[in-house]
Structures are given as C-alpha cells and as structure tokens.
matplotlib code that plots the C-alpha trace (Angstrom):
import matplotlib.pyplot as plt

x = [105.7, 103.6, 106.7, 107.8, 104.7, 104.8, 107.9, 107.0, 104.1, 106.5, 104.0, 105.2, 103.7, 105.3, 105.6, 102.4, 100.6, 102.6, 101.8, 98.2, 98.3, 100.0, 97.7, 94.8, 95.8, 97.0, 93.9, 91.5, 93.4, 93.2, 89.8, 88.5, 90.4, 88.9, 85.4, 84.7, 85.4, 87.6, 88.6, 90.0, 91.7, 93.2, 94.6, 96.3, 97.6, 98.9, 97.2, 94.4, 90.4, 90.5, 93.6, 92.4, 88.9, 91.1, 93.0, 89.7, 88.4, 91.8, 91.2, 87.8, 86.3, 84.3, 82.3, 83.8, 82.7, 81.2, 79.0, 75.6]
y = [102.9, 100.4, 97.8, 98.8, 97.7, 94.5, 93.4, 94.0, 92.2, 89.3, 89.3, 86.6, 88.2, 91.7, 92.0, 91.6, 93.5, 96.4, 95.8, 95.7, 98.6, 100.4, 99.0, 100.3, 104.0, 103.8, 102.2, 104.3, 107.9, 106.4, 105.3, 108.7, 110.8, 108.1, 109.1, 105.1, 104.1, 101.0, 100.9, 104.5, 103.7, 100.3, 102.3, 104.9, 101.9, 100.2, 97.1, 95.2, 96.2, 92.0, 92.4, 96.0, 94.0, 91.1, 93.7, 95.5, 92.0, 91.0, 94.0, 93.5, 96.3, 94.3, 91.2, 87.8, 86.3, 83.2, 85.7, 86.4]
z = [113.7, 112.3, 111.4, 115.1, 116.3, 114.9, 115.8, 119.4, 119.1, 117.6, 114.3, 112.1, 108.9, 109.0, 105.4, 104.7, 107.1, 106.2, 102.8, 103.4, 105.3, 102.3, 99.9, 102.2, 102.1, 98.2, 97.0, 99.2, 97.6, 93.9, 94.2, 95.8, 92.8, 90.1, 92.1, 92.8, 89.1, 89.3, 85.8, 85.8, 89.6, 87.7, 85.1, 87.5, 89.4, 86.3, 87.2, 86.0, 87.3, 88.5, 90.6, 91.9, 92.8, 94.3, 96.3, 97.8, 98.6, 100.6, 102.5, 103.4, 100.9, 98.8, 99.6, 98.5, 95.2, 97.0, 99.3, 98.6]

ax = plt.figure().add_subplot(projection="3d")
ax.plot(x, y, z, "-o")
ax.set_aspect("equal")
plt.show()
C-alpha cells in the first residue's frame, strides 16, 4: 500500500521512503526486544552500534550530533 501511495503521489524517492519505513518498524521491534540496549540491538541486527545510531538519527529518533 505504501508503494502504491508513493507512486500515486509521484514521489521521486520511493526506494528511500520504503526503506525508511521498513527500518522504522524493524528498529523499533528489535530495540523493544533488547529493552532499549543499542549494543544488543545492533548485534541482533548484524550491524555496528554506530550504524544503528546513524539509522536512528536519520529517522529522527536520535538528536543530530551537532545539536545540543
């Protein structure tokens, strides 16, 4: 449904938007399973903690490094 909606809206970033939506669902589920422990969540995901934090930051779920 998301892909169809994005196409109907003539989005030029369908792949990125779908990927972000999937990341949001997966990261949320894994972080809940890991009780918020980012290191454990990263291990379950098979990615580094830095990569996990970058994905969370890109989704607006962590403040930008330059923000105080």
